[in-house]
C-alpha positions as semicolon CSV with decimal commas, in nm:
position;residue;x (nm);y (nm);z (nm)
1;X;7,714;7,234;8,360
2;X;7,430;7,158;8,558
3;X;7,018;7,206;8,446
4;X;6,751;7,164;8,676
5;X;6,406;7,164;8,580
6;X;6,075;7,060;8,706
7;X;5,793;6,859;8,556
8;X;5,471;7,013;8,627
9;X;5,252;6,644;8,594
10;X;5,455;6,518;8,857
11;X;5,640;6,658;9,174
12;X;5,948;6,504;9,110
13;X;6,294;6,760;9,036
14;X;6,544;6,645;8,800
15;X;6,889;6,769;8,768
16;X;7,080;6,710;8,423
17;X;7,419;6,718;8,487
18;X;7,768;6,680;8,266
19;X;8,052;6,481;8,495
20;X;8,397;6,548;8,418
21;X;8,412;6,150;8,273
22;X;8,196;6,301;7,974
23;X;7,876;6,118;8,111
24;X;7,538;6,330;8,076
25;X;7,301;6,221;8,380
26;X;6,946;6,263;8,466
27;X;6,934;6,286;8,850
28;X;6,629;6,233;9,041
29;X;6,588;6,449;9,360
30;X;6,772;6,210;9,601
31;X;7,091;6,165;9,321
32;X;6,942;5,877;9,176
33;X;7,060;5,844;8,802
34;X;6,759;5,802;8,609
35;X;6,907;5,824;8,254
36;X;7,283;5,816;8,155
37;X;7,429;5,876;7,818
38;X;7,663;5,611;7,858
39;X;7,356;5,367;7,880
40;X;7,353;5,444;7,473
41;X;7,752;5,432;7,383
42;X;7,672;5,483;7,008
43;X;7,554;5,843;7,113
44;X;7,888;5,894;7,288
45;X;8,220;5,974;7,182
46;X;8,510;6,018;7,413
47;X;8,876;5,991;7,274
48;X;8,985;5,730;7,469
49;X;8,667;5,522;7,394
50;X;8,778;5,243;7,162
51;X;8,626;4,897;7,052
52;X;9,000;4,703;7,021
53;X;9,334;4,820;6,969
54;X;9,652;4,556;6,913
55;X;9,865;4,480;7,202
56;X;10,180;4,529;7,002
57;X;10,273;4,619;6,633
58;X;10,273;4,304;6,390
59;X;10,109;4,121;6,652
60;X;9,739;3,980;6,596
61;X;9,649;3,990;6,983
62;X;9,417;4,254;7,062
63;X;9,278;4,418;7,388
64;X;8,936;4,555;7,434
65;X;8,778;4,822;7,685
66;X;8,834;5,159;7,783
67;X;9,218;5,319;7,799
68;X;9,346;5,666;7,775
69;X;9,649;5,521;7,630
70;X;9,481;5,319;7,364
71;X;9,474;5,591;7,146
72;X;9,820;5,706;7,196
73;X;9,961;5,365;7,131
74;X;9,709;5,253;6,880
75;X;9,834;5,420;6,583
């Protein structure tokens, strides 16, 4: 999905693009990322986004970051 617009007050054209990663980006004419939803992670929910998960059952050790596998193994 891509949405393109031109702002009358300026000569810059912007393109709004939804990437396969789920990141919604606002690109300038030269493909510079002017804004992206991943800058505000509280506004973005992805199935593999997690704050932490436990490494093993009955273990206090935890892992932090992004992982598609985290959701499968954390329950």
